[in-house]
KESEGU-795309 format. One record per residue (C-alpha): residue number from 1; residue in three letters; y negated, z negated, x. Coordinates in Angstrom, 1 decimal. Each point is the difference from the previous one (the first is absolute). Layout:
BEGIN
REC  nr rest  north     up   east
REC NUM  ALA      Y      Z      X
...
***
This chain:
BEGIN
REC  nr rest  north     up   east
REC   1  MET   49.8  -16.8   23.1
REC   2  ALA   -0.5    0.1   -3.8
REC   3  LEU   -2.4   -2.6   -1.3
REC   4  THR    1.3   -2.9   -2.0
REC   5  ARG   -1.5   -0.8   -3.4
REC   6  HIS   -1.7   -2.7    1.4
REC   7  HIS   -1.9    1.9    2.7
REC   8  THR   -1.0    2.6   -2.6
REC   9  ARG   -1.7   -2.9   -2.3
REC  10  VAL   -1.4   -1.1    3.1
REC  11  LEU   -1.5    3.4    0.7
REC  12  SER   -1.5    0.6   -3.5
REC  13  PHE   -1.5   -3.2    0.3
REC  14  PHE   -1.9    1.2    3.0
REC  15  PHE   -0.8    3.0   -1.6
REC  16  PHE   -1.6   -1.1   -3.2
REC  17  PHE   -1.6   -2.8    1.7
REC  18  HIS   -1.8    2.3    2.4
REC  19  LEU   -0.7    2.5   -3.0
REC  20  SER   -1.4   -2.8   -2.0
REC  21  CYS   -2.3   -1.2    2.9
REC  22  SER   -1.1    3.5    0.4
REC  23  THR   -0.6    0.3   -3.8
REC  24  LEU   -2.2   -3.1    0.2
REC  25  SER   -1.9    1.0    2.9
REC  26  VAL   -0.8    3.3   -1.8
REC  27  LEU   -1.0   -1.9   -3.3
REC  28  SER   -2.1   -2.6    2.1
REC  29  HIS   -2.4    2.8    0.8
REC  30  MET   -0.4    1.8   -3.3
REC  31  PHE   -3.2    0.0   -1.3
REC  32  SER   -0.5   -1.8   -3.5
REC  33  PRO   -2.8    1.7   -1.7
REC  34  ILE   -2.1   -2.2   -2.9
REC  35  ASP   -0.3    3.0   -2.0
REC  36  ASN    3.3    1.9    0.0
REC  37  TYR    0.3    2.6   -2.7
REC  38  LEU    2.9    2.5   -0.1
REC  39  ILE    0.1    2.1   -3.3
REC  40  ASN    2.6    2.6   -0.8
REC  41  CYS   -1.8    2.0   -2.3
REC  42  GLY    1.4    1.4   -3.2
REC  43  SER    3.0   -2.5    0.0
REC  44  SER    0.9   -3.0   -1.9
REC  45  GLU    2.4   -1.3    2.6
REC  46  SER   -0.7   -1.2    3.5
REC  47  THR    1.6    1.7    3.2
REC  48  THR    0.5   -0.3    3.8
REC  49  ALA   -1.5    1.8    2.5
REC  50  VAL    1.7    1.5    2.9
REC  51  ASP   -1.8   -3.1    2.1
REC  52  PHE    1.4   -2.2   -2.7
REC  53  ARG   -3.4   -1.0   -1.6
REC  54  ARG    0.5   -0.4   -3.9
REC  55  PHE   -2.4    2.4   -2.1
REC  56  SER   -0.5   -1.4   -3.5
REC  57  GLY    0.1    2.2   -2.7
REC  58  ASP   -3.6    0.9   -1.5
REC  59  LEU    1.5    0.0   -3.6
REC  60  SER    2.1   -3.3    0.5
REC  61  GLY   -2.5   -2.4   -1.2
REC  62  ASN   -0.1   -1.9    2.7
REC  63  HIS   -3.5   -1.3    0.8
REC  64  HIS    0.3    1.2    3.5
REC  65  SER    0.3    3.4   -1.1
REC  66  PRO   -3.6    1.3   -1.2
REC  67  LEU    0.4    2.6   -3.0
REC  68  PRO   -2.2    3.2    0.2
REC  69  SER   -3.0   -1.0   -2.5
REC  70  SER   -0.1    3.2   -2.0
REC  71  SER    3.5   -0.1   -1.4
REC  72  ASN   -0.6    2.6   -2.4
REC  73  GLY   -0.9    2.1    2.9
REC  74  ALA    3.1   -0.9    2.1
REC  75  PHE    3.6    0.5   -0.3
REC  76  PRO    3.1   -0.3    2.1
REC  77  LEU    2.2    2.7    1.2
REC  78  ARG    3.3   -0.1    1.7
REC  79  ASN    1.2    2.2    2.8
REC  80  LYS    3.4    1.9   -1.6
REC  81  GLY    1.0    1.5    3.2
REC  82  ASN    2.8   -0.9    2.5
REC  83  PHE   -1.8   -1.7    2.7
REC  84  LEU    2.4   -2.3    1.0
REC  85  ASP   -1.5   -1.0    3.7
REC  86  LEU   -3.3   -0.3   -1.8
REC  87  PRO   -1.6   -3.3   -0.1
REC  88  SER    0.1   -1.7   -3.6
REC  89  ILE   -3.8   -0.3    0.0
REC  90  TYR   -0.1    3.9   -0.1
REC  91  ARG    1.9    0.5   -3.0
REC  92  THR   -2.3   -1.1   -2.6
REC  93  ALA   -3.9    0.8   -0.1
REC  94  MET   -2.6   -1.0   -2.4
REC  95  VAL   -2.0    3.0   -1.0
REC  96  PHE   -3.9    0.3   -1.5
REC  97  ASN   -1.5    2.6   -1.9
REC  98  LYS   -3.0   -1.7   -0.3
REC  99  PRO   -2.2   -2.6    2.4
REC 100  THR    2.2   -3.3    0.3
REC 101  LYS   -0.1   -2.8    2.5
REC 102  TYR    2.1   -2.6    1.4
REC 103  VAL   -2.2   -3.6    0.4
REC 104  PHE    1.6   -2.2    2.5
REC 105  PRO   -1.1   -3.9    0.2
REC 106  ILE   -1.0   -1.1    3.5
REC 107  LYS    0.3   -3.4    1.4
REC 108  GLU   -1.2    0.8    3.7
REC 109  GLN   -3.1    1.3    0.7
REC 110  GLY    0.1    2.6    3.0
REC 111  THR    1.7    3.4    0.9
REC 112  HIS    2.8    1.1   -2.1
REC 113  MET    2.9    2.6    0.7
REC 114  VAL    0.1    2.8   -2.9
REC 115  ARG    3.2    2.3    0.4
REC 116  LEU    0.6    2.4   -2.5
REC 117  HIS    3.4    1.9   -0.4
REC 118  PHE    0.1    3.4   -1.3
REC 119  PHE    3.1    2.5   -0.8
REC 120  ALA   -0.5    2.7   -2.2
REC 121  PHE    3.0    0.6   -1.5
REC 122  ASN    1.0    2.3   -3.3
REC 123  SER    0.9   -1.3   -3.5
REC 124  THR    0.6    1.7   -3.1
REC 125  ARG   -3.4   -0.7   -1.1
REC 126  TYR   -2.1    0.1    3.0
REC 127  ASP   -0.2    1.8    3.3
REC 128  LEU   -1.6   -2.8    2.1
REC 129  GLY   -0.7    2.8    2.9
REC 130  GLN   -2.8    1.2   -2.2
REC 131  ALA   -1.9   -3.3   -0.4
REC 132  GLN   -3.6    0.1    1.5
REC 133  PHE   -1.9   -3.6   -0.2
REC 134  HIS   -2.2   -2.1    1.6
REC 135  VAL    0.5   -3.9    1.2
REC 136  LEU   -2.4   -2.4    0.4
REC 137  VAL    0.2   -3.4    1.4
REC 138  ASN   -2.8   -2.7   -0.6
REC 139  GLY   -3.0    2.8   -0.1
REC 140  PHE    1.6    2.0    2.9
REC 141  VAL    1.2    3.3   -0.8
REC 142  VAL    3.4   -0.1    2.0
REC 143  LEU    1.5    3.4   -1.0
REC 144  SER   -1.7    3.0   -1.8
REC 145  ASN    2.4    2.9    1.0
REC 146  SER    3.5   -1.5   -0.7
REC 147  ARG    1.7    3.4    0.9
REC 148  ARG   -0.1   -1.6    3.7
REC 149  VAL    2.3   -2.4   -1.0
REC 150  ILE    2.1    1.4   -2.6
REC 151  SER    3.3    1.2    1.3
REC 152  SER    3.5    0.8   -2.3
REC 153  GLU    1.3    0.0    3.6
REC 154  LYS   -0.2   -3.8    1.0
REC 155  PRO   -1.8   -3.0   -0.8
REC 156  MET   -3.7   -0.5    1.0
REC 157  ILE   -1.9   -3.1    0.7
REC 158  THR   -3.5   -0.2    0.6
REC 159  GLU   -1.3   -3.4    1.4
REC 160  TYR   -3.6   -1.4   -0.2
REC 161  LEU   -1.7   -3.3    1.4
REC 162  ILE   -2.6   -1.3   -2.8
REC 163  LYS   -2.0   -3.3    0.0
REC 164  VAL   -0.2   -1.9   -2.8
REC 165  LEU   -3.0   -2.1    0.3
REC 166  ASN   -1.8   -2.3   -3.0
REC 167  GLU    2.6    1.8   -2.7
REC 168  GLU    2.9   -1.5   -1.6
REC 169  HIS    2.1    3.1   -0.3
REC 170  LEU    0.8    3.4    1.6
REC 171  VAL    0.0    2.9   -2.2
REC 172  ILE    1.6    3.6    0.4
REC 173  HIS   -1.1    2.7   -2.3
REC 174  PHE    2.3    3.1   -0.5
REC 175  VAL   -2.2    2.8   -1.4
REC 176  PRO    1.3    3.4   -0.9
REC 177  THR   -2.0    3.0    0.5
REC 178  LYS   -0.9    1.8   -2.7
REC 179  ASP    2.1    3.3    0.8
REC 180  SER    3.4   -1.8    0.3
REC 181  ARG   -0.4   -3.0   -2.1
REC 182  LEU    2.9   -1.7    2.0
REC 183  ALA   -0.2   -3.1    2.5
REC 184  PHE    2.9   -2.0    1.2
REC 185  VAL    1.3   -2.6    2.3
REC 186  ASN    3.4   -1.1    0.7
REC 187  ALA   -0.6   -3.5    1.8
REC 188  ILE   -3.0   -2.1    0.8
REC 189  GLU   -0.3   -2.9    2.8
REC 190  VAL   -3.1   -2.4    0.4
REC 191  ILE    0.0   -2.3    2.6
REC 192  SER   -2.4   -2.1    1.7
REC 193  ALA   -0.4    0.5    3.6
REC 194  PRO    0.1   -2.1    3.1
REC 195  LYS   -3.4   -0.9    1.0
REC 196  ASP    0.0    1.8    3.3
REC 197  LEU    1.0    3.2   -1.4
REC 198  VAL   -3.3    1.2   -0.5
REC 199  PRO   -2.7   -1.5    2.4
REC 200  GLU   -3.8   -0.1   -0.7
REC 201  THR   -0.9    2.1    3.0
REC 202  ALA    1.3    3.2    2.0
REC 203  THR   -1.2    2.1    2.7
REC 204  TYR   -1.7    3.1   -0.9
REC 205  LEU    0.2    3.1    2.2
REC 206  SER   -2.5    2.9   -0.4
REC 207  SER   -2.0    2.3    2.0
REC 208  LYS   -2.6   -2.8   -0.2
REC 209  GLY    2.0   -2.4    2.1
REC 210  ILE    1.8   -2.9   -0.9
REC 211  GLU   -1.1   -2.6   -2.6
REC 212  ASN    1.4   -2.6   -2.3
REC 213  PHE    1.2    1.2   -3.7
REC 214  ASN   -0.9   -3.1   -1.9
REC 215  GLY    1.6   -0.9   -3.5
REC 216  LEU    3.2    2.0    0.6
REC 217  SER    2.0   -2.3   -2.9
REC 218  ASN   -2.4    1.2   -2.6
REC 219  GLN    1.0    3.5    0.0
REC 220  ALA    3.2    1.4   -1.8
REC 221  ILE    2.5    1.3    2.3
REC 222  GLU    2.8    2.2   -0.4
REC 223  VAL    2.6    0.1    2.7
REC 224  VAL    0.7    3.7    1.0
REC 225  TYR    2.3   -0.2    3.1
REC 226  ARG    2.1   -3.0    1.2
REC 227  VAL    1.6    0.9    3.1
REC 228  THR    2.7   -1.8    2.6
REC 229  VAL    0.0    1.5    3.2
REC 230  GLY    2.7    0.6    2.1
REC 231  GLY    2.4   -1.6   -2.5
REC 232  PRO    2.1    0.7   -3.3
REC 233  LYS   -1.4   -0.3   -3.7
REC 234  ILE   -0.6   -3.3   -1.1
REC 235  THR    0.6   -0.8   -3.6
REC 236  PRO   -1.4   -2.6   -2.5
REC 237  PHE    3.2   -2.3    0.8
REC 238  ASN   -1.3   -0.4    3.4
REC 239  ASP   -3.6   -0.4   -0.3
REC 240  SER   -1.4   -3.5   -1.7
REC 241  LEU   -2.5    1.9   -2.0
REC 242  TRP    2.9    2.6   -1.4
REC 243  ARG   -1.9    3.0    2.1
REC 244  THR    1.6    3.1    1.0
REC 245  TRP   -0.9    1.1    3.9
REC 246  ILE    1.2    3.8    0.7
REC 247  PRO    0.8    1.4    3.5
REC 248  ASP   -3.0    1.6    2.0
REC 249  ASN    2.2    3.3    0.9
REC 250  GLU   -1.9    2.1   -2.4
REC 251  PHE   -3.1   -0.9    1.3
REC 252  LEU    0.2   -0.2    3.7
REC 253  ARG   -1.9    3.2    1.4
REC 254  SER    0.2   -0.7    3.6
REC 255  SER    3.1   -2.3    1.6
REC 256  PHE    0.2    1.3    3.5
REC 257  GLY    0.5   -2.8    2.4
REC 258  SER    0.9   -2.5   -2.6
REC 259  GLU    2.8   -1.8   -0.9
REC 260  ARG    1.6   -2.5   -2.6
REC 261  LEU    0.9   -3.1    0.4
REC 262  TYR    1.7   -2.4   -2.6
REC 263  PHE   -0.2   -4.1    0.7
REC 264  GLY    2.8   -2.2   -1.0
REC 265  GLY   -1.5   -3.4    0.9
REC 266  ARG   -2.4   -2.2   -2.3
REC 267  ILE   -3.5    1.0   -1.2
REC 268  LYS   -2.3   -2.7    0.9
REC 269  TYR   -2.5   -0.1   -2.6
REC 270  HIS   -3.2   -2.3    0.8
REC 271  ALA   -2.5   -1.8   -1.7
REC 272  GLY   -3.2    2.4   -0.4
REC 273  GLY    1.9    3.0    0.9
REC 274  ALA    2.0    2.2   -2.5
REC 275  SER    2.5   -1.5   -2.4
REC 276  ARG    3.0    1.1   -1.5
REC 277  GLU   -1.8    0.9   -3.1
REC 278  VAL   -2.4    2.3    2.0
REC 279  GLY    3.3    1.4    1.8
REC 280  PRO    3.6   -0.3   -0.1
REC 281  ASP    2.1   -0.9    3.0
REC 282  ASN    2.0    3.4   -0.6
REC 283  MET   -3.2    1.7    0.7
REC 284  TYR   -1.0   -2.0    3.1
REC 285  ASN    3.5    0.1    1.5
REC 286  SER   -0.4    4.0    0.4
REC 287  ALA   -2.8    2.0    2.1
REC 288  ARG   -1.1    3.1    2.1
REC 289  LEU   -0.9   -0.4    3.2
REC 290  ILE   -1.6    2.0    3.0
REC 291  LYS    1.6   -1.2    3.4
REC 292  SER   -0.5    0.7    3.5
REC 293  ASN    3.0    1.9    1.8
REC 294  ASN   -1.2   -0.4    3.6
REC 295  ASP   -3.2   -1.4    1.7
REC 296  SER   -2.6    1.8   -2.0
REC 297  VAL   -1.2   -0.6   -3.6
REC 298  PRO    0.8    2.8   -2.5
REC 299  ASN   -3.1    1.8   -1.2
REC 300  VAL    1.3    0.6   -3.5
REC 301  ASN   -0.7   -1.4   -3.3
REC 302  VAL    2.6   -0.1   -3.3
REC 303  THR   -1.9    1.1   -3.1
REC 304  TRP    0.7   -0.3   -3.5
REC 305  GLU   -1.5    2.1   -2.9
REC 306  PHE   -0.1   -1.3   -3.6
REC 307  PRO   -1.3    2.9   -2.6
REC 308  ILE   -2.7   -1.7   -2.2
REC 309  ILE   -2.4    0.9   -2.9
REC 310  GLY   -3.7    0.3    0.8
REC 311  GLY   -2.8   -1.9   -1.7
REC 312  TYR    1.2   -3.3    0.9
REC 313  LYS   -0.2   -2.8    2.8
REC 314  TYR    3.4   -1.1    1.2
REC 315  LEU    1.3   -3.1    1.2
REC 316  VAL    2.4    0.7    3.0
REC 317  ARG    2.1   -3.2    1.0
REC 318  LEU    1.9    0.2    3.3
REC 319  HIS    2.7   -2.5    0.7
REC 320  PHE    0.8   -1.1    3.8
REC 321  CYS    2.7   -2.4    1.4
REC 322  ASP    0.8    0.0    3.6
REC 323  ILE    4.0    0.3   -0.2
REC 324  ALA    0.2    2.0    3.3
REC 325  SER   -1.7   -1.7    2.8
REC 326  ILE    1.7   -2.7    2.2
REC 327  GLN   -2.6   -2.1    0.6
REC 328  LEU   -3.7   -0.6   -1.2
REC 329  GLY   -3.1    1.7    1.3
REC 330  LEU    1.7    3.7    0.9
REC 331  LEU   -0.5    1.8   -3.1
REC 332  TYR   -3.8    1.6   -0.2
REC 333  PHE   -0.8    3.3   -1.9
REC 334  ASN   -2.4    1.6   -2.4
REC 335  VAL    0.1    0.9   -4.0
REC 336  TYR   -1.7    2.7   -1.6
REC 337  VAL   -0.5    0.5   -3.8
REC 338  ASN   -1.7    3.4   -1.2
REC 339  GLY   -0.7    0.9    4.0
REC 340  TYR   -2.3   -3.0    0.2
REC 341  LEU    1.3   -2.8    2.6
REC 342  ALA    0.7   -2.9   -2.3
REC 343  LEU    1.5   -2.4    2.6
REC 344  GLN   -0.4    0.4    3.8
REC 345  ASP    2.0   -1.7    2.5
REC 346  LEU    1.9   -2.1   -2.6
REC 347  ASP    2.0   -2.7    1.1
REC 348  LEU    2.1   -1.3   -2.3
REC 349  SER    1.1   -3.4    2.0
REC 350  SER   -3.5   -1.0    0.2
REC 351  ILE   -0.3   -0.2   -3.5
REC 352  THR    3.4   -1.1   -0.9
REC 353  GLY    0.9   -2.5    3.0
REC 354  SER    3.5    1.3   -0.5
REC 355  LEU    2.2    3.0    0.1
REC 356  ALA    1.9    1.1   -3.2
REC 357  SER   -3.0   -1.3   -2.1
REC 358  PRO   -1.6    2.0   -2.3
REC 359  PHE   -3.6    1.1   -0.1
REC 360  TYR   -1.8    2.4   -2.7
REC 361  ALA   -3.5    1.7   -0.1
REC 362  ASP   -2.0    1.9   -2.7
REC 363  PHE   -2.4    2.7    0.1
REC 364  ILE   -1.9    2.0   -2.6
REC 365  VAL   -0.6    4.0    0.6
REC 366  ASP   -1.4    2.6   -2.1
REC 367  GLY    2.1    2.4   -1.6
REC 368  ASN   -2.6    2.6   -0.4
REC 369  GLY    0.6    3.4    1.3
REC 370  ILE    3.4   -0.4    1.2
REC 371  GLU    3.5    0.5   -1.2
REC 372  ASN    2.0   -2.1    2.4
REC 373  LEU   -0.9   -3.6    1.1
REC 374  SER    0.9   -0.6    3.5
REC 375  VAL    1.6   -3.1    2.2
REC 376  ALA    1.0    0.2    3.8
REC 377  ILE    1.0   -2.4    2.7
REC 378  GLY   -0.3    0.7    3.7
REC 379  PRO   -0.5   -1.9    3.3
REC 380  SER   -3.5   -1.1    1.1
REC 381  ASN   -1.6   -0.5    3.1
REC 382  SER    1.7   -3.4    0.5
REC 383  SER    3.3    1.3   -0.6
REC 384  ILE    3.0   -1.3    2.7
REC 385  PRO    2.7    2.6    1.4
REC 386  TYR    3.3   -0.9   -0.2
REC 387  VAL   -0.3   -1.7   -3.4
REC 388  TYR   -0.8    1.0   -3.7
REC 389  ASP   -3.5    1.1   -0.5
REC 390  ALA   -0.5    0.5   -3.8
REC 391  ILE    2.0   -1.2   -3.1
REC 392  LEU   -0.6    0.3   -3.8
REC 393  ASN    2.3   -1.6   -2.5
REC 394  GLY   -1.3    1.0   -3.5
REC 395  VAL   -2.9    1.8   -1.8
REC 396  GLU   -1.5   -0.2   -3.5
REC 397  VAL   -2.3    2.2   -1.3
REC 398  MET   -1.7   -1.0   -3.5
REC 399  LYS   -2.9    1.6   -2.1
REC 400  MET   -2.8   -1.9   -0.9
REC 401  ASN   -2.0    1.0   -3.1
REC 402  ASN   -3.0    1.8    0.0
REC 403  SER   -3.4   -0.4   -1.8
REC 404  HIS    1.1    0.8   -3.3
REC 405  ASN    2.7   -2.8    0.4
REC 406  SER    2.6    2.3   -0.2
REC 407  LEU    3.1    0.7    2.3
REC 408  ASP    0.6    3.3   -1.3
REC 409  GLY   -3.0    2.2   -0.9
REC 410  GLU   -3.9    0.0   -0.8
REC 411  VAL    0.6   -1.4   -3.7
REC 412  CYS   -0.6   -3.9   -0.6
REC 413  ALA    2.1   -2.0   -2.3
REC 414  GLY   -2.6   -0.3   -2.9
REC 415  PHE   -0.7    3.7   -0.3
REC 416  VAL    4.2    0.4    0.0
REC 417  LEU    0.1   -2.3   -3.1
REC 418  LYS   -3.0    1.5   -1.6
REC 419  ASN    0.8    3.5    0.4
REC 420  TRP    3.5   -1.0   -2.0
REC 421  ALA   -2.3   -1.1   -2.7
REC 422  SER   -2.3    2.6   -0.2
REC 423  GLY    2.7    2.4    0.0
REC 424  ASN    1.9   -1.7   -2.8
REC 425  GLU   -3.6   -0.1   -2.0
REC 426  SER   -0.5    3.6    0.5
REC 427  ILE    3.6    1.0   -1.2
REC 428  LEU   -1.1   -2.5   -3.0
REC 429  LEU   -3.1    1.9   -0.5
REC 430  THR    1.9    3.1    0.1
REC 431  PHE    2.4   -1.1   -2.1
REC 432  ILE   -2.9   -1.3   -2.6
REC 433  ALA   -1.6    3.3    0.1
REC 434  ALA    3.1    2.3   -0.8
REC 435  ILE    0.6   -2.2   -3.0
REC 436  CYS   -3.5    0.2   -1.3
REC 437  ILE    0.3    4.1    0.6
REC 438  LEU    3.1    0.0   -2.1
REC 439  LEU   -1.5   -2.0   -2.8
REC 440  SER   -3.0    2.1   -0.4
REC 441  ILE    2.0    3.0    0.1
REC 442  PHE    2.3   -1.8   -2.6
REC 443  ILE   -3.2   -0.8   -2.3
REC 444  VAL   -1.4    3.5    0.3
REC 445  VAL    3.4    1.6   -1.0
REC 446  ARG    0.6   -2.3   -3.0
REC 447  ARG   -3.7    0.5   -1.2
REC 448  LYS    0.8    3.8   -0.2
REC 449  ILE    3.6   -1.0   -1.8
REC 450  ILE   -1.9   -1.8   -2.8
REC 451  ASP   -3.2    2.3   -0.2
REC 452  SER    2.6    2.8   -0.6
REC 453  ARG    1.7   -2.0   -2.9
REC 454  ASN   -3.2   -0.5   -1.8
REC 455  TYR   -1.1    3.6    0.3
REC 456  VAL   -0.6    2.2   -3.0
REC 457  PRO   -0.1    3.9    0.4
REC 458  TRP   -3.0    1.5   -0.9
REC 459  SER    0.0    3.1   -2.7
REC 460  ARG   -2.7    2.6   -0.8
REC 461  LEU   -1.3    0.2   -3.5
REC 462  PRO    0.0    3.0   -2.0
REC 463  MET   -2.5    2.5    0.2
REC 464  ASN    0.6    1.7   -3.3
REC 465  VAL   -1.4   -1.6   -2.9
REC 466  SER    0.2    1.3   -3.5
REC 467  GLU   -2.5    0.5   -2.4
REC 468  ASP    1.1   -2.7   -2.4
REC 469  ASN   -0.5   -2.7    2.6
REC 470  GLU   -3.5    1.5    1.2
REC 471  ILE   -2.8   -2.3   -0.6
REC 472  LYS   -2.5    1.4   -2.7
REC 473  THR   -3.8   -0.8    0.5
***
């Protein structure tokens, strides 16, 4: 039966009403940071990112868009290439040929998320792929080998968690190396983080046993991996903190006896547990599980491995949400981090008090002497046959600063800046010495020319004297 115009209008009304309600529901869960700087570098125009956030051009004159402080060492560059599918924030860049800084006024003390966007496009003047530089944030070296983030094939984003305490500004320095004399950035995000994103204490796992690690929020932290387990990629549009969560497939090392699960119900966040800012619904809605197929508990573990750089401690955050059980008190399992038993006989229902309610746990491990950091789940002695015997929903691996206050190398921020200054000084001294040598040569040559003009040739006196001219005594 054909729909009448009236029926069409009614259906359209309900469709848009439902869409509006869904939109309002999403917006009601959005995080509203007090400090929220989104900078489109090297541009005088504002642009909208794929997640519909608006980035202001740093050349626009807007007071919310800090200009680089050393303007004589910074200049904008536009990508002339044909990248129609590329987000507009990567079509321009601010380029630096000497140390330059952005200064962001801070209204709220505490941890801030700092995201730096890089895309090494090639212009008629510069090839950004040849840039080598350091990045410093409030005294921490967050990047000293830009080669690992520079790519001409796709944009790269680095993310850091930096605490701003007793300071009124967050300062980001870009320092070119002596070899390249070139640094750049396409976009910058500085966002005040939720209070519960980085706790003060985590569990430290080592050969000496298990102990508390205090003062975690005072560390500079780099997000290395953010993984959703068993589910598809989560984009910033579906995360209240505009994060990206990648699938776990490439990190999965042993999946025998496991299965994936997607949950279509509502995630029940509870006080004292994980919030939407700690982990989004879409991450907790998927999982990998170990399930008993008969009356015996399977003797298997599911393991993930994450390549890391040695010489640092790593914060490992594991996300759990029982979206599989049909009632409370059926799921018990063990959790291993770097081979250490991190959680034994974990019972999520005793922690959360309900099903489909998220929980996360933080562990710190040493990355010395290893190339891969491992995470594993498996049944415990308390596991029950015929039900699920282990579950994991998400993993985050984050690097912590070393004793040099660096996330990338053994050089501190003060040395980076002093090294540039001393490098410029040596160049200046070399230039002055060269000028002095040239002046000395010029003076010597000029003196010889003058002396040659005043010179009278010497001639020999006559030896034959006539008798008439002889002196007589």
